[in-house]
KELOMAR-291315 format. One record per residue (C-alpha): residue number from 1; residue in three letters; x, y, z. Coordinates in steps of 0.2 Angstrom, whole numbers. Example, Ala and Ser with C-alpha at 12.3 -4.5 7.8 and 13.67 -1.06 7.14 Angstrom:
! residues 2
    i   aa      X      Y      Z
    1  ALA     62    -22     39
    2  SER     68     -5     36
! end
This chain:
! residues 444
    i   aa      X      Y      Z
    1  MET    506    428    640
    2  THR    511    427    622
    3  LYS    516    409    618
    4  TYR    500    398    619
    5  ALA    490    414    621
    6  ASN    472    410    628
    7  PHE    458    419    636
    8  ILE    456    406    650
    9  GLY    471    410    661
   10  VAL    481    395    658
   11  LYS    500    396    656
   12  VAL    511    382    650
   13  PRO    524    382    664
   14  GLU    543    379    663
   15  LEU    545    364    674
   16  LEU    559    359    686
   17  LEU    560    340    690
   18  PRO    573    330    701
   19  ASN    587    323    690
   20  LYS    588    305    686
   21  ALA    600    301    701
   22  VAL    587    307    714
   23  ASP    577    294    723
   24  MET    559    299    719
   25  ALA    552    289    733
   26  LYS    561    300    745
   27  TRP    559    316    735
   28  ALA    540    316    735
   29  VAL    531    320    751
   30  VAL    512    323    755
   31  ALA    504    340    755
   32  CYS    509    352    769
   33  ASP    492    354    776
   34  GLN    490    335    780
   35  PHE    493    326    796
   36  THR    493    342    806
   37  SER    489    334    822
   38  GLN    500    319    820
   39  PRO    519    323    822
   40  ASP    523    304    821
   41  TYR    518    305    803
   42  TRP    531    318    799
   43  ASN    544    311    811
   44  GLU    542    295    800
   45  THR    544    305    784
   46  GLU    560    312    791
   47  ALA    567    295    795
   48  ILE    562    289    777
   49  VAL    571    304    769
   50  GLY    586    305    779
   51  ASP    600    315    770
   52  ALA    593    312    753
   53  PRO    587    327    742
   54  SER    568    329    745
   55  ALA    553    340    744
   56  LEU    553    339    763
   57  ARG    567    351    763
   58  ILE    558    364    753
   59  MET    541    364    761
   60  LEU    535    367    779
   61  PRO    522    355    786
   62  GLU    508    365    794
   63  LEU    511    356    810
   64  TYR    526    368    812
   65  LEU    517    384    808
   66  ASP    518    398    821
   67  LYS    531    388    831
   68  PRO    546    396    839
   69  ASP    558    389    825
   70  GLU    546    394    811
   71  ALA    558    408    804
   72  SER    573    397    804
   73  ARG    564    383    796
   74  ILE    558    395    782
   75  GLN    576    401    780
   76  ALA    582    383    778
   77  ILE    569    380    765
   78  ASN    574    395    754
   79  ALA    592    390    756
   80  HIS    588    372    750
   81  MET    578    378    735
   82  GLN    593    388    729
   83  GLN    605    374    732
   84  TYR    594    362    723
   85  VAL    593    373    708
   86  GLN    612    378    708
   87  SER    618    360    711
   88  GLY    607    352    697
   89  VAL    596    342    709
   90  LEU    582    351    700
   91  GLU    584    352    681
   92  SER    573    361    668
   93  LYS    562    351    657
   94  GLY    557    366    647
   95  GLU    539    372    644
   96  GLY    525    359    645
   97  PHE    511    351    655
   98  VAL    512    335    665
   99  TYR    500    321    663
  100  VAL    498    312    680
  101  ARG    490    295    684
  102  ARG    489    291    703
  103  THR    483    275    710
  104  VAL    479    273    728
  105  ASP    467    262    738
  106  GLY    462    253    722
  107  LYS    456    270    714
  108  ALA    465    277    699
  109  ARG    463    296    694
  110  GLN    471    307    681
  111  GLY    477    325    682
  112  LEU    486    338    672
  113  ILE    499    350    679
  114  VAL    497    368    672
  115  ALA    499    385    679
  116  LEU    484    396    682
  117  ASP    484    415    680
  118  LEU    480    423    697
  119  GLU    472    438    689
  120  ASN    458    426    685
  121  TYR    455    422    703
  122  ASP    445    430    717
  123  TYR    440    421    733
  124  THR    428    434    739
  125  LYS    410    431    741
  126  GLY    400    433    725
  127  SER    415    431    714
  128  THR    412    429    695
  129  THR    430    425    690
  130  LEU    435    410    679
  131  ILE    444    403    694
  132  ARG    434    402    711
  133  ALA    435    396    729
  134  THR    423    382    733
  135  GLU    422    385    751
  136  GLY    424    401    762
  137  THR    442    408    763
  138  ILE    448    412    780
  139  VAL    459    427    777
  140  GLU    467    424    794
  141  ARG    475    408    787
  142  ILE    484    418    773
  143  PRO    498    428    782
  144  PRO    507    413    790
  145  ARG    507    404    773
  146  LEU    513    421    765
  147  ARG    528    421    776
  148  ILE    534    405    768
  149  ARG    530    410    750
  150  LYS    536    428    749
  151  ASP    555    425    748
  152  ALA    554    408    741
  153  PRO    562    406    723
  154  LEU    552    391    719
  155  GLU    534    384    721
  156  MET    528    366    721
  157  PRO    509    361    719
  158  HIS    498    352    730
  159  ILE    483    362    724
  160  LEU    470    352    715
  161  VAL    458    361    704
  162  LEU    442    354    696
  163  ILE    435    355    679
  164  ASP    417    350    674
  165  ASP    421    340    658
  166  PRO    408    326    657
  167  ASP    413    321    639
  168  LYS    431    319    645
  169  THR    439    331    632
  170  VAL    454    339    641
  171  ILE    464    327    652
  172  GLU    459    309    646
  173  PRO    464    311    628
  174  LEU    482    314    634
  175  GLY    481    298    644
  176  ASN    477    289    628
  177  ALA    492    295    618
  178  LEU    507    292    629
  179  THR    517    281    618
  180  GLN    528    295    611
  181  THR    528    305    627
  182  GLU    543    306    639
  183  LYS    540    297    656
  184  LEU    545    309    670
  185  TYR    542    297    684
  186  ASP    534    280    689
  187  PHE    536    275    707
  188  GLU    528    270    724
  189  LEU    524    285    735
  190  MET    529    284    753
  191  GLN    518    282    768
  192  LYS    504    272    759
  193  GLY    502    286    745
  194  GLY    500    273    732
  195  HIS    508    273    714
  196  ILE    511    288    703
  197  GLU    516    291    685
  198  GLY    520    307    676
  199  TYR    522    311    658
  200  LEU    529    327    650
  201  ILE    516    335    637
  202  LYS    527    347    627
  203  GLU    521    344    609
  204  PRO    513    360    603
  205  ALA    498    351    595
  206  GLN    494    342    611
  207  ILE    495    358    621
  208  GLN    484    367    609
  209  ALA    471    353    609
  210  ALA    470    354    628
  211  LEU    469    373    629
  212  GLN    455    372    615
  213  ALA    446    359    624
  214  LEU    446    369    640
  215  ALA    440    385    631
  216  ALA    426    375    624
  217  LEU    419    371    641
  218  VAL    415    390    643
  219  GLN    410    394    626
  220  PRO    394    404    629
  221  ALA    381    393    620
  222  ALA    388    377    627
  223  TYR    389    385    645
  224  GLU    372    391    644
  225  ALA    365    375    638
  226  LYS    374    365    652
  227  TYR    369    376    666
  228  HIS    355    386    660
  229  THR    362    403    665
  230  GLY    370    418    657
  231  GLN    381    422    672
  232  ALA    400    424    670
  233  PRO    407    407    667
  234  LEU    416    396    680
  235  LEU    429    385    673
  236  PHE    441    381    687
  237  ALA    434    376    704
  238  MET    446    374    719
  239  GLY    446    356    725
  240  ASP    460    355    738
  241  GLY    472    369    743
  242  ASN    461    384    743
  243  HIS    471    393    756
  244  SER    487    389    747
  245  PHE    480    396    731
  246  ALA    474    412    740
  247  THR    491    414    747
  248  ALA    498    414    730
  249  LYS    486    427    725
  250  ALA    491    438    740
  251  ASN    509    436    736
  252  TRP    506    442    718
  253  GLU    497    457    724
  254  ARG    512    460    735
  255  VAL    524    459    721
  256  LYS    513    470    710
  257  GLN    513    484    724
  258  GLU    531    482    728
  259  GLN    537    482    710
  260  GLY    525    494    703
  261  LEU    517    481    691
  262  THR    499    480    685
  263  GLY    487    466    681
  264  ALA    494    466    663
  265  SER    512    463    668
  266  GLU    521    447    665
  267  HIS    530    440    680
  268  PRO    532    422    686
  269  ALA    523    426    703
  270  ARG    507    430    693
  271  TYR    504    411    690
  272  ALA    502    396    702
  273  LEU    506    378    698
  274  VAL    491    366    701
  275  GLU    485    349    696
  276  LEU    469    350    686
  277  GLU    457    335    688
  278  ASN    440    331    680
  279  VAL    426    330    693
  280  HIS    419    316    682
  281  ASP    434    305    684
  282  SER    428    289    692
  283  GLY    444    289    703
  284  ILE    438    305    712
  285  VAL    427    302    727
  286  PHE    418    315    737
  287  GLU    417    309    755
  288  PRO    405    318    767
  289  ILE    412    327    782
  290  HIS    401    325    797
  291  ARG    398    336    812
  292  VAL    400    332    831
  293  LEU    395    345    844
  294  PHE    402    345    862
  295  ASN    394    353    877
  296  TRP    377    352    869
  297  ASP    360    348    877
  298  ASP    342    346    873
  299  GLY    339    365    874
  300  ALA    352    368    861
  301  LEU    344    356    850
  302  CYS    327    365    852
  303  THR    336    381    848
  304  LEU    344    374    832
  305  LYS    326    368    827
  306  ALA    319    385    829
  307  THR    334    393    820
  308  LEU    332    381    805
  309  ALA    313    385    805
  310  ALA    317    404    805
  311  GLN    330    402    791
  312  ASN    320    390    780
  313  GLY    301    392    784
  314  THR    298    376    794
  315  CYS    308    363    803
  316  GLU    302    347    812
  317  LYS    310    335    824
  318  PHE    307    316    824
  319  ASN    314    302    834
  320  PHE    317    284    828
  321  ALA    322    267    835
  322  SER    337    265    824
  323  MET    346    273    809
  324  GLU    339    259    798
  325  ALA    321    265    803
  326  LEU    326    283    800
  327  GLN    332    279    783
  328  LYS    317    269    779
  329  GLU    305    282    784
  330  THR    313    297    776
  331  ALA    319    289    760
  332  GLY    313    300    745
  333  LYS    307    314    756
  334  PRO    308    331    748
  335  GLY    319    344    757
  336  HIS    333    341    768
  337  VAL    334    327    781
  338  LEU    347    330    795
  339  PRO    350    314    805
  340  PHE    358    315    822
  341  VAL    363    304    837
  342  THR    363    308    855
  343  GLU    365    298    871
  344  LYS    346    296    870
  345  GLY    346    288    853
  346  ILE    343    292    834
  347  GLY    333    307    827
  348  CYS    332    319    813
  349  LEU    328    337    809
  350  TYR    317    339    794
  351  VAL    318    355    784
  352  HIS    304    355    771
  353  GLN    309    369    759
  354  PRO    327    373    762
  355  VAL    335    389    756
  356  ALA    352    381    752
  357  GLN    354    368    739
  358  LEU    364    355    750
  359  PRO    360    348    767
  360  VAL    377    353    773
  361  GLY    372    371    769
  362  THR    356    370    778
  363  LEU    364    362    794
  364  GLN    379    373    794
  365  ASN    369    389    793
  366  GLY    359    384    808
  367  LEU    374    378    818
  368  ASP    384    394    814
  369  ALA    370    404    821
  370  VAL    367    393    837
  371  LEU    386    392    841
  372  LYS    387    411    842
  373  GLU    375    411    856
  374  LEU    380    395    865
  375  THR    393    397    878
  376  GLY    405    383    879
  377  ALA    399    373    865
  378  SER    412    367    851
  379  ILE    411    358    835
  380  ASP    423    346    826
  381  TYR    422    339    808
  382  ILE    423    320    807
  383  HIS    426    307    794
  384  GLY    417    291    796
  385  GLU    400    287    802
  386  ASP    406    275    815
  387  VAL    416    289    824
  388  VAL    401    300    823
  389  MET    390    287    831
  390  ASP    402    284    845
  391  LEU    406    302    849
  392  GLY    388    308    846
  393  GLY    381    295    858
  394  LYS    391    301    873
  395  PRO    383    312    886
  396  GLY    383    331    882
  397  ASN    387    328    863
  398  ILE    377    327    847
  399  GLY    383    320    831
  400  PHE    375    325    814
  401  PHE    377    314    799
  402  LEU    378    321    781
  403  PRO    376    312    764
  404  PRO    390    312    751
  405  MET    389    326    739
  406  ASP    384    322    722
  407  LYS    399    326    711
  408  SER    388    330    696
  409  ALA    380    344    707
  410  PHE    396    352    712
  411  PHE    399    365    699
  412  ARG    380    369    698
  413  THR    380    372    717
  414  VAL    395    383    716
  415  ILE    388    393    701
  416  PHE    371    396    710
  417  ASP    375    396    728
  418  GLY    393    403    728
  419  ALA    406    395    739
  420  LEU    401    380    748
  421  PRO    400    379    767
  422  ARG    416    375    775
  423  LYS    420    356    777
  424  THR    407    351    764
  425  PHE    417    337    757
  426  SER    434    329    756
  427  MET    443    322    740
  428  GLY    449    307    749
  429  GLU    458    304    765
  430  ALA    475    312    770
  431  HIS    486    299    762
  432  GLU    477    301    745
  433  LYS    481    320    744
  434  ARG    493    327    732
  435  TYR    512    323    734
  436  TYR    525    337    730
  437  LEU    534    333    714
  438  GLU    536    346    701
  439  CYS    543    364    704
  440  ARG    543    380    695
  441  SER    552    397    698
  442  ILE    542    411    705
  443  LYS    556    424    705
  444  GLY    557    438    692
! end
């Protein structure tokens, strides 16, 4: 990495974008890991795209993973990638970043497309790399995704990576200086995805300024003053697409082994295209993900209470006439209040001195231990309090409500606790996730 050399693992990518004749509203489709239980969504996407050039032809919705026709679908994906490059459907815009502005459901957020060095990433527990996973990586999810990437000549990003930039020094200044910048796209995304604009950032001064601002976030004195720690710095935290990024890492390790390369070798597969977003962007909302347990009973709740007490010192159980009464009685209490609903009504488990920093960590640690011993019980992760109230109130079920995560605590929690419990938060609903647009070659 010689041009725009830096110590923070950022590469200025050579970008491929659809040519001017391509209908961008048909080109851009939502991330592959969305609507995985809703084939109607993808059938509607097929109908919208028709025979037009589309990112749909060079990605595999995870709905189709491990299906009998998976191999033929992957073969068709690779053929379409080659065709799109050779026929000029995709054309090079040269080296640069892309400043992105996305508006959906009345919220606007900003992003910056860059390539990140996979040598600076390690998803294992206790990692101290510049780029880190923010939830536990399930290694069994990597091989199916690796089958898609290993022979693909191109990649597209749906990965969202967060930075902790309260003074808004990296992305936002680019958005304030777009008058002399080439607009790459400006259109309505299909399937309620909102509106998106993209601008090519290729002026060396702008690129250097963004790189310097990123580097300043992990300058030792500033980092210690912000987090009060001398630990190895965390600069990039995975927001969405952790398993896709882990797959890119696995692919790079494969390429190194097969081609006799090292961690110092330059190769396109060493990098992964992502969209950076500032966790302090007002358009980013961390929504809680609640829990509902099935085949659950009063004995299991008593077991959970005892487990939480063993893990944290003490745990008490309280019942309330309503959720409003619970909220009134527990407001301002130290520790973690874990509200629940069963067919018998509303209650909570109260952990006085929790070991974990977040209520979701306290609850999930207890649930993981209990579910290992509880035959027949299962768990689902739910958006929306009304759904939890409905499902949790049915016989044999229990629903746990979790509070939204404070965005300002996100980086601090990852730094001191490591990867968050799975399903801690969601960056918006499915239709708000990233749509595929930009491409990059990953073949040497």
